[in-house]
N, C-alpha and C positions, 0 to 999 in steps of 0.2 A: 515191664521190661521194654515193651514197644515205646511207651511214652518217654522213657529215659533215652532210648536210642534216637527218637525223633528230636528230642531236645538237644542232644549232643550234635546231631547232624545239622540242626538249625543254627546252633551257636558256632560250630566250627566252620561251616560253609563248605561248598563243593571243592574248594582248593586244599582242604585238609588232607594230609598224607594218608590217613586211614579212612577217608570218606567212602571209597568204593567198597571196602570190606564191611564197614558199618551198614552201608546201604543194602548190601547183599544179605547181611544178617537180619535187617529189618524186613526185607522182602520175604525171607524164609519164615519169620515169625508170623507175618500177616497171612501168608499162604496157609500155614498150618492152622491158624485161627479160623480162616474161611473154610478150610477142609473139615474141621471139626463141626462148625456150624451146619454145613451142608449135609454131612453124614449123620450127625447125632441130634443136634438141637432142633433144626427145622423139621425133620421127620417126626420128632417127638411132639412138637407143637402142632403139626398137622393132625396127628392122631389123638391128641388130648384136648383140642379146642375146636370150636365150631367156626365157621367162616366169619360170622359177625364179631366174635371175640378177636380173631386175627385182624380184622379191619380196624377195630378200636386200638389194638396194639400198634398197628402200622401208623395210625393217626398220632398216637402218643410219641412214637419215634420221630415223626416229622416235626412235631412241636418241640421236642427235646433238641433236635438238630438246629432249630432256629435260634435257640437261646444258649446253645452249648459253646464253650470256648473253641477256637479254631487251632489252638496250639496245645502241645502236650503240657500237662501239669503233673509232674511226677509226685508220688506220695499219696495219690488217690486211686490206687489200683483196685481196692475192694469195692464191691457193689454198693455197700452202704456209704463209703466215702465218696464215691462217684455221685450217688444220689444227693448226698449232703452238699457237695460242691455245686451240683446243678441247681438245687433249690435255693441255696443261700448266696452263692457267689457266681453262679453260671451267667446270668445276664450281664453283670458287671465285667466279669472276665471276658465274656464274648465280645462286649463292646470294645474293651481295651485291645483284645486280640485283633478284631477287625480293623481298628484304627492302625495298629502296627502293620497289619497286612497291606492296608491301603498305602501307607507311607513307603513300605518296602517296595511295593509295585510301582509307585510313582517314581521313586529313586531309580529303580531298574529301568523304567521306560525313558527316563531322562538321560541315561548314560549314552554317550556316543557309541555307535556300532563299530 
């Protein structure tokens, strides 16, 4: 759901009439997700894993972030689909996303103030 909202926000842009409502909806989804992680998932991991395992998990997340796409790609919400996307398409999508981000930023920086 968050990926779909991000995509709609990105495509419509900040001037869209429902941008603020969609942005608030996205904020609420992200905050709920973070709250669940903090309350349930992270305490569970702290109680069921040792420090070395958590360090390896953190390393794996950092590596995944380096090759992960920077834009939402709806349709890969399940864990297995996300893993498949990351392993098969992640580096390519990440490169395309980063090029698009660089172009967007360059165009934004080139606009007169």
